[in-house]
SEGUMI-343942 format. One record per residue (C-alpha): residue in one letter; x, y, z; chain; residue number from 1. Coordinates in nm, 4 decimals, always signed. Example, Ala and Ser with C-alpha at 12.3 -4.5 7.8 and 13.67 -1.06 7.14 Angstrom:
2
<'a',<+1.2300,-0.4500,+0.7800>,'A',1>
<'s',<+1.3670,-0.1060,+0.7140>,'A',2>
// end
This chain:
57
<'m',<-1.0093,-1.3669,+1.4536>,'A',1>
<'s',<-1.0598,-1.0048,+1.3611>,'A',2>
<'r',<-1.1232,-0.8847,+1.0118>,'A',3>
<'t',<-1.1745,-0.5723,+0.8061>,'A',4>
<'i',<-1.3966,-0.5380,+0.5036>,'A',5>
<'t',<-1.3237,-0.2865,+0.2304>,'A',6>
<'e',<-1.5814,-0.2304,-0.0384>,'A',7>
<'t',<-1.5347,-0.0605,-0.3737>,'A',8>
<'g',<-1.7652,-0.0293,-0.6706>,'A',9>
<'n',<-1.6769,-0.3737,-0.8001>,'A',10>
<'e',<-1.5044,-0.5588,-0.5121>,'A',11>
<'r',<-1.5553,-0.6581,-0.1515>,'A',12>
<'i',<-1.2210,-0.7375,+0.0150>,'A',13>
<'i',<-1.2312,-0.9365,+0.3371>,'A',14>
<'k',<-0.8993,-0.9175,+0.5259>,'A',15>
<'l',<-0.8556,-1.1586,+0.8147>,'A',16>
<'t',<-0.5895,-1.0778,+1.0733>,'A',17>
<'k',<-0.3160,-1.3389,+1.0955>,'A',18>
<'n',<-0.2577,-1.5042,+1.4328>,'A',19>
<'e',<+0.1213,-1.5303,+1.4622>,'A',20>
<'k',<+0.0841,-1.7818,+1.7475>,'A',21>
<'e',<-0.0765,-2.0357,+1.5099>,'A',22>
<'p',<+0.1610,-2.0622,+1.2108>,'A',23>
<'e',<+0.0388,-2.4079,+1.1033>,'A',24>
<'m',<-0.3245,-2.3020,+1.1062>,'A',25>
<'m',<-0.2428,-1.9773,+0.9249>,'A',26>
<'e',<-0.0697,-2.1773,+0.6507>,'A',27>
<'k',<-0.3838,-2.3890,+0.6103>,'A',28>
<'l',<-0.6018,-2.0787,+0.6148>,'A',29>
<'t',<-0.3866,-1.9172,+0.3451>,'A',30>
<'f',<-0.4373,-2.2247,+0.1282>,'A',31>
<'g',<-0.8123,-2.2191,+0.1944>,'A',32>
<'l',<-0.8459,-1.8491,+0.1130>,'A',33>
<'s',<-0.6546,-1.9036,-0.2096>,'A',34>
<'a',<-0.8974,-2.1821,-0.2991>,'A',35>
<'l',<-1.1952,-1.9550,-0.2227>,'A',36>
<'n',<-1.0494,-1.6792,-0.4410>,'A',37>
<'s',<-1.0005,-1.9267,-0.7267>,'A',38>
<'f',<-1.3808,-1.9693,-0.7422>,'A',39>
<'n',<-1.4186,-1.6011,-0.8434>,'A',40>
<'i',<-1.7162,-1.5535,-0.6116>,'A',41>
<'n',<-1.9523,-1.2710,-0.7088>,'A',42>
<'n',<-2.2670,-1.1499,-0.5375>,'A',43>
<'i',<-2.5970,-1.1040,-0.7179>,'A',44>
<'n',<-2.4905,-0.7542,-0.8294>,'A',45>
<'g',<-2.1629,-0.8808,-0.9775>,'A',46>
<'k',<-1.9365,-0.7553,-0.6976>,'A',47>
<'k',<-1.6325,-0.9837,-0.6642>,'A',48>
<'y',<-1.5353,-1.1169,-0.3210>,'A',49>
<'l',<-1.1634,-1.1361,-0.2380>,'A',50>
<'f',<-1.0269,-1.2980,+0.0772>,'A',51>
<'q',<-0.6878,-1.2013,+0.2212>,'A',52>
<'l',<-0.4807,-1.2755,+0.5289>,'A',53>
<'s',<-0.2975,-0.9747,+0.6734>,'A',54>
<'g',<-0.0307,-0.9431,+0.9417>,'A',55>
<'n',<-0.1025,-0.8110,+1.2908>,'A',56>
<'n',<-0.1617,-0.4379,+1.2809>,'A',57>
// end
């Protein structure tokens, strides 16, 4: 699974590329990423981590 990481001054956004051939797994992954985001994960410097699932580009 490919991914891109975008970093700003206060966020690190991890975008995973959706696999259209695995809709059931992508639904589970979406749920899992939402759960991860609900924890409001920050690194030691206070930068917030956000996880997203994006369509095929």
